[in-house]
Structure formats: structure tokens, C-alpha cells
C-alpha positions in Angstrom: 14.2 25.2 128.9 12.6 27.2 126.1 12.1 30.8 127.3 11.3 32.6 124.0 9.4 31.5 120.9 9.1 33.2 117.6 6.5 31.8 115.2 6.9 32.8 111.5 5.2 31.6 108.3 8.1 30.4 106.1 11.3 28.5 106.4 13.3 31.3 104.8 12.1 33.8 107.3 12.8 31.5 110.2 16.4 31.1 109.0 16.7 34.9 108.4 15.6 35.7 111.9 17.8 33.0 113.4 20.8 34.5 111.6 20.1 38.0 112.9 19.6 36.7 116.5 22.9 34.8 116.4 24.6 38.0 115.4 23.1 39.8 118.3 24.0 37.1 120.8 27.4 36.2 119.4 29.2 37.4 122.6 26.9 35.6 124.9 27.9 32.0 125.6 24.8 31.0 127.5 22.2 31.8 124.9 21.3 29.0 122.6 19.0 29.5 119.5 17.4 26.8 117.4 15.4 27.2 114.1 12.6 24.6 113.8 11.0 24.2 110.4 9.9 21.6 107.8 12.4 20.1 105.4 15.0 19.5 108.1 16.0 16.1 109.5 13.5 15.5 112.3 16.0 13.3 114.2 18.6 16.1 114.1 16.1 18.5 115.5 15.2 16.1 118.3 18.8 15.7 119.4 19.2 19.5 119.5 16.0 20.0 121.4 17.3 17.6 124.1 20.0 20.2 124.9 19.7 23.6 126.5 17.7 25.6 124.0 16.6 29.1 125.2 15.0 30.6 122.0 13.1 28.7 119.3 12.2 30.2 115.9 9.7 28.0 114.3 7.2 27.5 111.5 3.7 26.4 112.7 3.6 23.0 111.1 6.8 21.6 112.3 6.3 23.2 115.8 3.0 21.4 116.1 4.6 18.2 115.0 7.1 18.4 117.9 4.3 19.4 120.3 2.3 16.3 119.4 5.4 14.1 119.7 6.0 15.6 123.1 9.6 16.6 122.1 9.3 20.3 122.9 7.9 21.9 126.1 6.5 25.5 125.8 5.1 25.8 129.4 8.0 28.0 130.5 7.9 30.4 127.5 7.8 34.0 128.8 8.0 35.8 125.5 5.9 34.8 122.4 6.4 36.6 119.1 4.0 36.1 116.1 5.8 37.5 113.1 4.1 38.3 109.7 0.7 37.5 111.2 -1.2 38.5 108.1 0.9 36.1 106.0 0.2 33.3 108.4 -3.5 34.1 107.9 -3.0 34.1 104.2 -1.4 30.7 104.3 -4.1 29.2 106.5 -1.9 28.9 109.6 -4.2 30.7 112.1 -5.7 27.5 113.5 -2.2 26.1 114.0 -1.1 29.4 115.6 -4.0 29.3 118.0 -3.1 25.7 119.0 0.5 26.9 119.7 -0.7 29.8 121.8 -2.7 27.4 123.9 0.4 25.4 124.7 2.4 28.4 125.9 2.3 29.6 129.5 -0.4 32.2 130.3 2.2 34.2 132.2 3.9 35.5 129.1 4.4 38.7 127.0 3.0 38.4 123.5 4.1 40.5 120.5 2.3 40.4 117.2 3.9 41.9 114.0 1.9 42.4 110.8 2.3 44.7 107.8 -1.5 44.8 107.4 -4.2 44.3 110.0 -7.2 42.5 108.4 -10.1 41.7 110.6 -9.1 38.1 111.5 -5.7 39.3 112.8 -7.4 42.0 114.9 -9.7 39.3 116.3 -6.7 37.1 117.1 -5.0 40.0 118.9 -8.1 40.9 120.9 -8.6 37.2 121.9 -5.0 36.4 123.0 -3.4 39.8 123.9 -4.1 41.4 127.3 -4.4 45.2 127.2 -2.0 45.4 124.3 -0.2 48.5 123.2 -1.0 49.3 119.5 2.1 50.5 117.8 1.8 51.8 114.3 4.4 53.2 111.9 2.7 56.3 110.7 3.1 57.4 107.1 1.1 59.6 104.7 1.0 56.6 102.4 0.8 52.9 103.0 3.8 52.2 100.8 7.3 53.6 101.4 8.3 56.9 99.9 11.7 55.3 99.1 10.1 53.0 96.6 9.1 54.5 93.3 6.2 52.6 91.8 5.4 52.1 88.2 2.8 50.2 86.1 3.7 49.1 82.6 0.7 48.3 80.4 1.5 45.3 78.3 -0.3 42.4 76.5 0.1 39.0 78.0 1.9 37.8 74.9 4.5 40.5 75.1 5.3 40.2 78.9 8.5 38.3 78.5 10.0 40.7 76.0 8.8 43.7 78.0 10.5 42.4 81.1 13.8 41.9 79.2 13.6 45.5 77.9 12.9 46.8 81.4 15.9 44.8 82.8 18.2 46.2 80.1 17.1 49.8 80.6 17.0 49.8 84.4 19.9 47.4 85.0 19.2 46.2 88.6 21.9 45.3 91.0 19.7 42.6 92.5 16.0 42.1 91.6 13.1 39.9 92.7 10.6 38.9 90.0 7.3 37.8 91.4 5.1 35.2 89.6 1.6 34.0 90.5 2.3 30.3 90.4 5.2 27.9 90.8 4.9 26.7 87.2 5.1 30.3 85.9 8.1 31.0 88.1 9.9 27.9 86.7 9.0 28.8 83.1 10.2 32.4 83.5 13.4 31.4 85.2 14.2 29.0 82.3 13.5 31.8 79.8 15.8 34.3 81.6 18.6 31.7 81.8 18.2 31.1 78.1 18.6 34.8 77.5 21.8 34.7 79.4 20.8 36.2 82.8 22.0 34.9 86.1 18.8 33.9 87.7 17.2 31.1 89.8 13.8 30.3 91.2 12.3 30.1 94.7 9.0 28.4 95.4 7.4 25.7 97.6 8.2 22.7 95.3 12.0 23.0 95.9 13.6 20.9 98.7 14.8 22.8 101.7 18.4 22.3 100.7 17.8 23.8 97.3 15.9 26.8 98.7 18.7 27.5 101.1 21.3 27.2 98.3 19.3 29.6 96.1 18.9 32.2 98.9 22.7 32.0 99.7 23.5 32.7 96.0 21.1 35.6 95.9 22.4 37.1 99.2 26.0 36.7 98.0 25.0 38.3 94.6 26.1 35.2 92.8 22.7 35.4 90.9 21.2 38.7 89.9 17.5 37.7 89.6 15.4 35.7 92.0 12.1 34.5 90.3 9.8 33.8 93.2 6.2 33.1 94.3 4.6 35.2 97.1 4.8 32.6 99.8 8.5 31.7 99.3 9.7 35.3 99.3 7.4 36.8 101.9 9.4 38.8 104.5 12.8 38.3 103.0 15.3 41.0 103.8 18.2 40.9 101.4 20.7 43.8 101.2 21.1 45.3 97.8 17.7 44.5 96.2 17.2 47.6 94.0 14.2 46.4 92.0 11.0 44.4 92.3 9.2 43.3 89.2 5.6 42.1 89.5 5.6 39.9 86.4 2.1 38.8 87.4 -0.4 41.2 89.1 -0.6 40.6 92.9 -3.9 39.1 93.9 -4.6 41.8 96.6 -3.3 44.9 98.1 -1.6 43.1 101.0 0.4 41.0 98.6 1.4 44.1 96.6 2.6 45.8 99.8 4.6 42.8 100.8 6.1 42.4 97.4 7.3 45.9 96.8 8.6 46.1 100.4 11.5 43.8 99.4 13.2 46.9 98.0 13.8 50.3 99.4 14.9 48.9 102.7 17.3 50.3 105.4 17.1 53.8 104.0 17.9 52.8 100.4 15.8 53.6 97.4 14.1 51.1 95.1 11.9 50.7 92.0 8.8 48.5 91.9 7.5 47.8 88.4 4.2 46.0 87.8 3.3 44.5 84.4 -0.4 45.0 83.8 -2.3 43.1 81.1 -5.7 44.3 80.1 -7.4 41.7 82.3 -5.6 43.1 85.4 -7.2 46.5 85.4 -9.8 45.7 88.1 -7.1 44.3 90.4 -4.9 47.3 89.9 -7.8 49.6 90.8 -8.3 47.8 94.1 -4.6 48.0 94.8 -4.5 51.7 94.1 -7.5 52.2 96.3 -5.9 50.2 99.1 -2.6 52.2 99.0 -4.3 55.5 98.6 -2.5 56.6 95.5 -2.5 56.4 91.7 0.6 54.6 90.3 2.6 56.1 87.4 1.6 54.5 84.1 3.8 53.6 81.2 2.6 52.1 77.9 4.5 49.6 75.8 4.6 50.0 72.0 2.4 46.9 71.6 -0.3 48.3 73.9 0.0 51.7 72.2 -0.8 50.1 68.9 -3.7 48.2 70.5 -5.2 51.5 71.7 -4.7 53.1 68.3 -6.4 50.3 66.6 -9.3 50.4 69.1 -9.6 54.2 68.5 -9.5 53.6 64.7 -12.2 50.9 65.0 -14.3 53.3 67.0 -14.1 56.0 64.4 -15.1 53.5 61.7 -18.0 52.1 63.6 -16.3 49.0 65.0 -15.5 47.5 61.6 -14.2 43.9 62.0 -12.0 44.3 59.0 -9.9 46.9 60.7 -8.8 44.4 63.4 -7.6 42.1 60.6 -6.0 44.6 58.4 -4.5 47.0 60.9 -1.3 45.1 61.0 0.0 42.6 63.5 1.7 45.1 65.7 -1.0 45.3 68.4 -4.3 43.7 69.0 -4.1 41.8 65.7 -6.5 39.1 64.7 -7.1 37.5 68.1 -7.0 40.7 70.1 -4.1 39.4 72.2 -1.5 41.8 71.0 2.2 41.3 71.2 2.6 40.5 67.4 5.2 41.8 65.1 6.5 45.3 65.8 9.7 47.3 65.4 11.5 45.6 62.6 9.3 42.5 62.4 10.3 41.1 65.7 7.7 38.8 67.2 6.3 39.8 70.6 7.5 37.7 73.4 10.8 36.9 71.7 14.2 38.2 72.7 15.4 41.6 71.8 18.1 42.1 69.2 19.2 45.6 70.2 23.0 46.0 70.0 23.1 48.2 73.1 21.8 45.6 75.6 23.2 45.4 79.1 26.0 43.1 79.9 23.9 40.4 81.6 22.3 39.5 78.2 24.1 36.8 76.2 23.6 38.5 72.8 25.4 41.7 74.0 28.7 39.8 74.1 29.7 41.9 77.1 29.3 39.6 80.1 32.2 41.3 81.9 33.1 40.8 85.5 35.9 38.4 84.6 38.7 40.9 85.2 37.2 42.4 88.3 35.3 45.2 86.6 31.6 45.3 87.2 29.6 44.3 84.2 27.0 46.8 82.7 24.2 44.5 83.5 25.0 44.4 87.2 26.3 47.9 88.0 28.5 48.5 91.1 26.5 49.7 94.1 25.8 53.4 93.8 26.2 53.4 90.0 23.4 55.4 88.5 21.5 53.6 85.8 18.4 55.7 85.5 16.2 55.2 82.4 12.6 55.6 81.4 11.4 52.3 80.0 9.0 53.6 77.3 8.2 57.1 76.2 4.4 56.8 75.8 2.2 57.6 78.9 -1.5 57.2 79.1 -4.1 59.1 81.2 -3.6 59.5 85.0 0.2 59.2 84.8 2.4 60.8 87.4 5.1 60.9 84.8 8.6 61.8 85.9 8.0 61.2 89.6 10.8 61.1 92.1 14.2 60.5 90.7 15.4 56.9 91.3 18.5 56.2 93.3 20.9 53.3 93.1 20.3 51.1 90.1 16.9 52.6 89.0 
């Protein structure tokens, strides 16, 4: 008889919650927990549901599948938890969630957890919760004080090279790198592996077995970088994540809050770095408005050259020739930037500095083979503080709070 039901948006989060509950109930012989999510063998789930299951942690789609098959009965559920409600809204699950609620006993306690409270979630709460207690974690800022936030202005073409430079200078212990699409996540992961970094990708196109394998490697620190999409990494709680890199600008403030919340957890400090191309300025403005603060700005050499060229063009009355003859270090002919700079290196290519961190293949210092931590993945607590670039542009909160472990 199912007595408790937790509904969560993703398979990874369902497994994470199941793992934590099993730890809490390890000494209780009569409490049986079952995760129910897509990608699993349906027949195996059916066999387990025929046994004595007291608590189910489920994703909406697979739960509705069992309800329609008549293989799960929620009429005796006395506790219903809706976790990451705003993400279920974002993924289009609210109609499914409402269908699940209608299948649960009216004599129940309902708890709804959400990092943000958009209007549809408030409407859902008002509709299905009876005289609810509104509990808010109060803070002067929407984002955590433990997470230092930074925006790096960069051209699209120079993003990959800039990310590598940031990795080498900040040397994360574990880091999540967010991309906008599954295709971009796959391409960036392949590029990082080619550079010699221990990375893997996490997105919806992977099989469930592959996703579980990737997450286990990341939790066990067998890989250092997890290149992920928003949906796949939403709500993940992995110990030791010191850095979050927004390779692509989040599409809204809610996504930004969820992304950077993967670091600075459990009292630890973290560093969240967002790469901002010129086309991303409007989105960044909306994010800053949403979190109620201006984020520290850092400018890459390619963007600095671009600004210098724009200033020079302005002084000369916008001469087109200046854009062609001003060198290929910044905006260049097509205005895209990321051309040759610092010793003729092409923007977007790999760095040839001799002092790179140990995770990079060219550094010939992979380490870790004799039990010593490599430079690229410092031992926990090792200080690896660096400023990524020296140039700052207006509105910066330069310096900021000193960064703790790994950043």
C-alpha cells in the first residue's frame, strides 16, 4: 500500500531522492521505497509494485503510465510531495501533475517545494493546497552569498578558448558546464576531451543506463567536468562541485538561479562564471534585475580589442576601413571577434601556455598516478584563487568576496 508519493521532474532527481531516503530508513526493516521513472524496464517495475511498497518517488510521465495501466493505486496516499514545482512547470508537466493529484486521496497532506514561485505555481498551490503554510527562506539576495558570481564578456568565436583559460586559472575540483542545447553539450564535451580534460555529457538524448553511469562517475570524481543541459542537471546535489560555468547564457532568471545553485551547497563556497557574448546583454540585464544585483564583470582580451576598435571607429566617424585594417585581434572584418591575438593564436583554438593546469594534455603533467593530486584537480581545501583577466569594464564589483575552495 503506497502511503507516500514524491513527484519530481527528472530521473536523476528521482534517483537522488531515493538514495537519500534509503540512507534515512536503512535501520527500518518495514519501510520499502521504489523509484518509478522512464527508461527503466516496465516489467521490472510492475513486479516491484506488486510487493509491499510504502513510498514511491516518481516522474510524472511514468507515474501516469502506471495509473492508466492500473498497476499502481494512490488512493491510500496520506503524504504528497511536489518537488521542483517550477521546473515541472518549465518542462510542461503541470497538466500531468494535476492528473496525479486527482488520483490521490483527498485526505492527505501536500507539500510543494519550488526555488521560484511563478504565477502558475501559485495558482496550483491555491487550487490544491488547503490553508497552506507559506515557508520562505529569507535572504537579502535571491542568490546565495556563498556563491561568488562573475560575468566574462567574450565573443562567440572565442568562447571555447576562454573556457579553457578559466579552467586553467581557477582549477575546479568538480565543475558543471551548462549548455543551451543537447547538440552544443555534445560538441563542447568532445572538444574538452580532445584538450585532455576528464569530462562527460548529460542530456536527454542519453539512455537511462548511460545517464546513471555518467552521474556515478561525476559523484565519484572519476570525471572532473559535467557538460549538461538545464533539464538533465536540474536539482542535482553533488558534493564537491566548486564551480559552475554558464557556457551559454541562461534563458531566464529561474534557470540562472537553478544553475548556480549547483555549487556553494551545504555551507561550502562556490564560483559561478557566465560567458556573455554581445547578443546576450539583454538576457543578462533581465537576470540581474531578477536577482536584484549587478554581477561582477570581466573582459577578455578579444572583447577589449573589440571595444577599442569601436572607440577608434567612433573617433574617426565610423570609417569602414578601420574595421578592416585594425588587425584581426578583435572585431575584425566580420565583427565577430575572436581572431588572432597574443602571439598569433587563433581565437577558439587551444592555449599553448606552458603553465597550464595538470588536466590539460599539453601540460604533460597529468599527475594522480602516484597518489598525489594533480594540479588540474586540486585536493579538497587547496586554494587555487586566480583572477581570469585583468581588464574590467564599467559597473564591475571587482575584487568581490574572496573565493574559498578551488576558486
